[in-house]
Backbone as a chain_set.jsonl record, in Angstrom:
{"seq": "QVQLVESGGGLVQAGGSLRLSCAASGSIFSINGMGWFRQAPGKQRDLVATITRGGTTNYADHVKGRFIISRDSAKNTVYLQMNSLKPEDTAVYYCAAGPMENVFTSWGQGTQVTVSS", "coords": {"N": [[47.244, -20.123, 86.109], [48.787, -23.053, 86.954], [49.935, -25.861, 84.994], [51.178, -28.863, 85.733], [53.03, -31.764, 84.956], [53.971, -35.053, 85.579], [56.581, -37.511, 85.116], [58.543, -40.471, 84.772], [58.084, -42.5, 86.773], [57.949, -45.725, 87.892], [58.619, -49.552, 87.906], [61.173, -50.894, 90.104], [63.935, -52.522, 91.493], [64.48, -52.903, 94.684], [67.076, -50.95, 96.499], [68.008, -49.861, 93.845], [67.758, -47.159, 91.408], [65.594, -44.663, 90.722], [64.688, -41.782, 88.372], [62.326, -38.939, 88.733], [60.448, -36.48, 86.611], [59.057, -33.15, 86.25], [57.311, -31.343, 84.812], [56.632, -27.871, 84.23], [54.037, -25.736, 83.306], [52.262, -22.596, 81.781], [51.232, -20.424, 84.256], [54.081, -19.568, 84.87], [55.724, -17.485, 86.345], [54.172, -17.169, 88.591], [54.997, -19.259, 90.349], [56.939, -19.788, 93.296], [57.694, -21.812, 94.781], [58.349, -25.404, 94.676], [57.481, -28.844, 94.864], [57.868, -32.448, 95.79], [55.584, -35.045, 96.552], [54.261, -37.858, 98.241], [52.049, -40.458, 98.36], [50.797, -43.488, 99.748], [49.395, -46.508, 99.386], [46.149, -46.447, 101.442], [47.456, -44.42, 103.104], [48.227, -41.369, 104.307], [48.874, -38.382, 102.092], [52.165, -37.25, 102.052], [54.945, -35.1, 102.751], [57.991, -35.304, 100.409], [60.117, -33.609, 99.427], [61.224, -30.54, 98.901], [61.9, -27.57, 96.871], [62.785, -24.295, 96.647], [62.3, -21.079, 94.821], [64.653, -19.78, 95.02], [66.553, -21.927, 95.325], [66.663, -22.935, 97.667], [66.56, -26.301, 99.578], [64.816, -28.982, 101.133], [63.924, -31.381, 102.747], [62.31, -34.839, 103.734], [62.808, -36.711, 106.456], [62.692, -39.387, 106.325], [64.02, -39.56, 103.58], [66.639, -38.302, 103.405], [69.883, -38.15, 102.121], [69.342, -39.845, 100.546], [67.43, -39.299, 98.674], [67.603, -36.643, 96.057], [66.138, -33.653, 95.201], [66.002, -31.176, 92.51], [66.117, -28.628, 89.972], [65.77, -27.331, 86.497], [65.551, -24.689, 85.512], [65.445, -23.272, 83.137], [63.937, -24.783, 81.661], [62.037, -25.338, 82.76], [61.405, -27.384, 84.764], [61.111, -29.568, 87.257], [63.268, -31.9, 89.252], [63.391, -35.491, 90.722], [66.095, -36.947, 91.789], [65.996, -40.526, 93.135], [67.519, -42.592, 94.984], [69.085, -45.827, 96.296], [66.439, -47.02, 96.847], [63.806, -48.268, 98.501], [61.423, -50.77, 99.612], [59.47, -49.419, 101.153], [59.278, -47.108, 99.85], [57.685, -47.283, 98.0], [54.766, -45.776, 96.055], [52.293, -43.435, 95.268], [53.63, -40.51, 93.517], [53.481, -37.135, 93.577], [53.807, -33.903, 92.035], [54.326, -31.022, 93.153], [53.339, -27.387, 92.865], [53.574, -23.829, 93.915], [52.987, -20.621, 95.343], [54.095, -19.584, 97.181], [56.842, -20.38, 99.628], [56.724, -23.759, 100.845], [53.952, -23.661, 100.305], [51.322, -24.949, 98.674], [49.68, -24.909, 95.55], [48.94, -25.869, 93.041], [49.001, -29.12, 91.57], [50.216, -32.164, 89.949], [49.336, -35.044, 88.264], [50.124, -37.33, 89.302], [52.383, -40.095, 89.651], [53.294, -43.565, 89.372], [55.521, -45.135, 91.498], [57.056, -48.186, 92.193], [58.779, -50.387, 94.332], [60.277, -53.223, 94.488], [61.129, -55.878, 96.671]], "CA": [[47.296, -21.42, 86.58], [49.851, -23.61, 86.479], [49.873, -27.42, 84.841], [52.252, -30.023, 86.27], [53.156, -33.191, 84.215], [55.104, -35.819, 86.088], [57.174, -38.601, 84.397], [59.433, -41.13, 85.188], [57.838, -43.712, 87.477], [57.955, -47.419, 87.35], [59.113, -50.727, 88.848], [62.436, -51.037, 90.343], [64.224, -53.448, 92.56], [65.058, -52.672, 96.244], [68.425, -50.73, 96.093], [68.005, -49.161, 92.156], [67.311, -45.533, 91.444], [65.027, -43.617, 89.446], [64.411, -40.132, 88.564], [60.835, -38.383, 88.313], [60.39, -35.181, 86.275], [57.693, -32.523, 86.633], [57.706, -29.927, 83.804], [55.441, -26.929, 84.523], [53.48, -24.955, 82.196], [51.403, -21.813, 82.368], [51.663, -19.213, 84.967], [55.135, -20.129, 85.646], [56.133, -16.409, 86.847], [53.643, -17.201, 90.087], [55.657, -20.143, 91.134], [58.189, -19.516, 94.235], [58.287, -23.12, 95.534], [57.941, -26.506, 93.947], [57.808, -29.807, 95.795], [57.478, -33.949, 95.463], [55.033, -35.53, 97.772], [53.862, -39.21, 97.791], [50.871, -41.296, 99.074], [50.912, -44.835, 99.688], [47.522, -46.951, 99.646], [45.624, -46.194, 102.819], [48.077, -43.449, 104.096], [47.915, -39.932, 103.709], [49.936, -37.789, 101.128], [53.367, -36.845, 102.889], [56.135, -34.545, 101.912], [59.192, -35.64, 100.376], [61.168, -32.777, 98.947], [60.662, -29.068, 98.233], [62.971, -26.472, 96.321], [62.264, -22.695, 96.327], [62.868, -20.311, 93.786], [66.228, -19.483, 95.237], [67.436, -22.952, 95.113], [66.803, -23.765, 99.03], [66.109, -27.55, 99.299], [64.08, -29.333, 101.898], [63.577, -33.178, 102.628], [61.806, -35.723, 104.827], [63.838, -37.341, 107.28], [63.329, -40.556, 105.56], [64.671, -39.65, 102.383], [67.563, -37.396, 103.339], [70.886, -38.899, 102.055], [69.071, -41.139, 99.32], [66.749, -38.47, 97.449], [67.896, -35.459, 95.74], [65.37, -32.363, 94.322], [66.625, -30.157, 91.419], [65.484, -28.069, 88.963], [66.322, -27.042, 85.363], [64.914, -23.217, 85.519], [65.197, -23.044, 81.435], [63.023, -26.078, 80.94], [60.761, -25.052, 84.128], [61.07, -28.716, 85.134], [61.912, -30.226, 88.754], [63.678, -33.513, 89.075], [63.678, -35.82, 92.056], [66.553, -38.359, 91.645], [65.573, -41.276, 94.015], [68.504, -43.465, 94.881], [68.901, -46.583, 97.271], [64.917, -47.063, 96.994], [63.193, -49.628, 99.544], [60.093, -51.318, 99.34], [58.641, -48.525, 101.56], [59.163, -46.169, 99.173], [56.462, -47.85, 97.039], [54.056, -44.693, 96.357], [52.293, -42.629, 94.077], [54.428, -39.502, 93.719], [53.096, -36.127, 93.198], [54.412, -32.791, 91.915], [53.163, -29.301, 93.415], [53.78, -26.018, 92.804], [53.053, -22.909, 94.693], [53.142, -19.077, 95.295], [55.362, -19.47, 98.377], [57.582, -21.525, 100.175], [55.618, -24.693, 101.413], [52.266, -23.156, 100.114], [51.077, -25.401, 97.329], [48.308, -24.591, 94.981], [48.749, -26.66, 91.742], [48.965, -30.48, 91.765], [50.293, -33.175, 88.907], [48.292, -36.173, 88.299], [50.8, -38.177, 90.245], [53.03, -41.225, 88.86], [53.663, -44.686, 90.551], [56.757, -45.639, 91.806], [56.832, -49.457, 93.042], [59.704, -50.855, 94.491], [60.101, -54.44, 94.741], [62.042, -56.363, 97.51]], "C": [[48.254, -21.956, 85.901], [49.548, -25.342, 86.24], [51.385, -27.509, 84.98], [52.143, -31.335, 85.598], [54.241, -34.186, 84.734], [55.339, -36.934, 85.087], [58.436, -39.38, 85.109], [59.494, -42.486, 86.235], [57.752, -44.895, 87.311], [58.338, -48.182, 88.438], [60.505, -50.78, 89.018], [62.661, -52.193, 91.448], [64.727, -52.767, 93.791], [66.617, -52.296, 95.965], [68.695, -50.024, 94.459], [67.882, -47.725, 92.789], [66.412, -45.365, 90.026], [64.766, -42.331, 89.377], [63.27, -39.626, 88.007], [61.492, -36.84, 87.903], [59.159, -34.707, 86.471], [58.019, -31.477, 85.864], [56.512, -29.206, 84.211], [55.294, -26.17, 83.368], [52.449, -23.898, 82.613], [51.64, -20.734, 83.246], [52.887, -19.441, 85.622], [55.778, -18.813, 86.623], [55.554, -16.33, 88.287], [54.396, -18.101, 90.844], [57.199, -19.762, 91.989], [58.432, -20.744, 94.954], [57.612, -24.252, 94.603], [58.418, -28.056, 95.034], [57.128, -31.434, 95.162], [56.811, -34.175, 96.576], [54.413, -36.883, 97.149], [52.75, -39.722, 98.809], [50.935, -42.758, 98.447], [49.652, -45.074, 100.115], [47.504, -46.962, 101.21], [46.292, -45.58, 103.892], [47.534, -41.985, 103.139], [48.869, -39.436, 102.926], [50.886, -37.134, 102.279], [54.434, -36.09, 101.848], [57.272, -35.303, 101.633], [60.184, -34.889, 100.363], [60.603, -31.346, 98.591], [61.997, -28.337, 97.694], [62.255, -25.353, 96.154], [62.824, -22.17, 95.213], [64.251, -19.966, 93.684], [67.067, -20.623, 95.38], [67.18, -23.583, 96.577], [66.109, -24.885, 98.756], [65.567, -27.789, 101.073], [63.768, -30.521, 101.875], [63.184, -33.454, 103.858], [62.828, -36.26, 105.185], [64.171, -38.651, 106.318], [63.627, -40.433, 104.293], [66.179, -38.992, 102.367], [68.56, -38.224, 103.171], [70.531, -39.532, 100.795], [68.365, -40.107, 98.086], [67.282, -37.035, 97.302], [67.047, -34.618, 94.528], [66.407, -31.351, 93.69], [66.124, -29.656, 90.736], [66.305, -27.339, 87.938], [65.45, -25.63, 85.043], [64.401, -23.092, 83.803], [64.321, -23.88, 80.9], [61.765, -26.023, 81.948], [60.32, -27.014, 84.472], [62.026, -28.83, 86.505], [62.057, -31.553, 88.699], [63.635, -33.784, 90.701], [64.389, -37.185, 91.673], [66.497, -39.061, 93.117], [66.887, -42.553, 93.905], [68.336, -44.749, 96.45], [67.693, -46.867, 97.931], [64.751, -48.486, 97.858], [62.062, -49.634, 99.333], [58.996, -50.132, 100.061], [58.361, -47.206, 100.852], [58.05, -46.105, 98.028], [55.199, -46.584, 97.337], [53.522, -44.084, 95.131], [52.7, -41.097, 94.115], [53.748, -38.282, 93.026], [53.954, -34.94, 93.014], [53.705, -31.739, 92.495], [53.999, -28.219, 93.39], [53.112, -24.936, 93.596], [53.318, -21.341, 94.672], [54.265, -18.65, 96.403], [55.83, -20.699, 98.954], [56.568, -22.586, 101.178], [53.825, -24.198, 101.317], [51.997, -23.755, 98.772], [49.94, -25.395, 96.776], [47.945, -25.444, 93.581], [49.56, -28.089, 91.964], [49.223, -31.142, 90.341], [49.173, -34.04, 89.046], [48.757, -37.336, 89.244], [51.552, -39.556, 89.082], [53.38, -42.287, 89.742], [54.892, -44.868, 90.473], [56.653, -47.164, 92.661], [58.327, -50.063, 93.012], [59.843, -52.258, 95.059], [61.218, -55.288, 95.742], [62.567, -57.749, 97.218]], "O": [[48.638, -21.686, 84.763], [49.031, -26.024, 87.125], [52.339, -26.808, 84.64], [51.096, -31.969, 85.729], [55.38, -34.087, 84.28], [54.453, -37.28, 84.306], [59.177, -38.825, 85.92], [60.444, -43.233, 86.469], [57.331, -45.152, 86.183], [58.423, -47.79, 89.601], [61.145, -50.703, 87.969], [61.76, -52.678, 92.132], [65.585, -51.912, 93.573], [67.357, -53.07, 95.357], [69.857, -49.749, 94.157], [67.888, -47.279, 93.936], [66.513, -45.75, 88.861], [64.604, -41.721, 90.434], [63.103, -39.806, 86.8], [62.427, -36.215, 88.403], [58.216, -35.431, 86.791], [58.936, -30.716, 86.171], [55.477, -29.801, 84.511], [56.19, -25.949, 82.554], [51.773, -24.107, 83.621], [52.486, -19.969, 82.783], [52.893, -19.526, 86.85], [56.33, -19.162, 87.666], [56.125, -15.66, 89.148], [54.524, -17.829, 92.038], [58.277, -19.524, 91.445], [59.371, -20.762, 95.749], [56.59, -24.083, 93.937], [59.428, -28.195, 95.723], [56.21, -31.564, 94.352], [57.212, -33.664, 97.621], [54.126, -37.048, 95.963], [52.693, -39.327, 99.974], [51.056, -43.137, 97.283], [48.93, -44.392, 100.842], [48.384, -47.307, 101.999], [46.113, -45.795, 105.09], [46.932, -41.692, 102.107], [49.92, -40.073, 102.995], [50.411, -36.581, 103.272], [54.689, -36.328, 100.667], [57.667, -36.028, 102.546], [61.167, -35.152, 101.057], [59.531, -31.202, 98.003], [63.086, -28.627, 98.187], [61.173, -25.365, 95.567], [63.765, -22.722, 94.642], [64.917, -19.861, 92.654], [68.27, -20.433, 95.557], [67.489, -24.769, 96.699], [65.189, -24.859, 97.938], [65.831, -27.028, 102.004], [63.227, -30.878, 100.828], [63.432, -32.797, 104.869], [63.795, -36.373, 104.432], [65.226, -38.965, 105.767], [63.448, -41.503, 103.711], [66.874, -39.156, 101.364], [68.502, -39.208, 103.908], [71.426, -39.752, 99.979], [68.676, -40.127, 96.895], [67.398, -36.304, 98.286], [67.18, -34.794, 93.317], [67.387, -30.856, 94.247], [65.089, -30.301, 90.568], [67.354, -26.783, 88.263], [64.604, -25.739, 84.156], [63.261, -22.875, 83.394], [63.935, -23.752, 79.738], [60.709, -26.642, 81.81], [59.245, -27.609, 84.393], [63.154, -28.399, 86.746], [61.224, -32.324, 88.223], [63.749, -32.978, 91.624], [63.805, -38.22, 91.352], [66.836, -38.447, 94.129], [67.095, -43.25, 92.912], [67.612, -44.525, 97.42], [67.6, -46.983, 99.153], [65.459, -49.492, 97.81], [61.5, -48.638, 98.877], [57.868, -49.966, 99.596], [57.474, -46.404, 101.146], [57.677, -45.135, 97.368], [54.733, -46.39, 98.46], [54.136, -44.155, 94.066], [51.985, -40.41, 94.843], [53.445, -38.447, 91.844], [54.895, -34.855, 93.804], [52.497, -31.604, 92.302], [55.153, -28.15, 93.815], [51.967, -25.201, 93.962], [54.008, -20.957, 93.727], [55.032, -17.687, 96.428], [55.331, -21.815, 98.806], [55.825, -22.18, 102.071], [52.87, -24.385, 102.071], [52.39, -23.159, 97.769], [49.017, -25.878, 97.432], [46.795, -25.605, 93.174], [50.668, -28.097, 92.5], [48.474, -30.727, 89.456], [48.219, -33.837, 89.797], [47.999, -38.113, 89.826], [51.176, -39.787, 87.932], [53.77, -41.99, 90.871], [55.446, -44.777, 89.378], [56.144, -47.154, 93.782], [58.974, -50.219, 91.976], [59.466, -52.394, 96.223], [62.364, -55.2, 95.3], [63.412, -58.257, 97.954]]}, "num_chains": 1, "name": "protein.A"}
């Protein structure tokens, strides 16, 4: 069992930056991929970015060049640095982890990100 706790959400003006953190605990050895997803009101949950145990990253087209996913293995923590934020980035952001790349079986509780225009 893997537990994930997100932090770092909040309210920011358009053009600003935020950094989200996701701390993992429990069966850390079972994690081979972690990622960030987001869900805006009335919309489905969509992929934002992923990172594998080997450090390979993948981004959704709408965040490429603005967001950076990274990890600190010593702290079992994954980060999402979000720059040049836009109002359409407003959503609840969820951290996820799983046993294989692009297979996510554990989810955090979510953290709200609101970007004002």
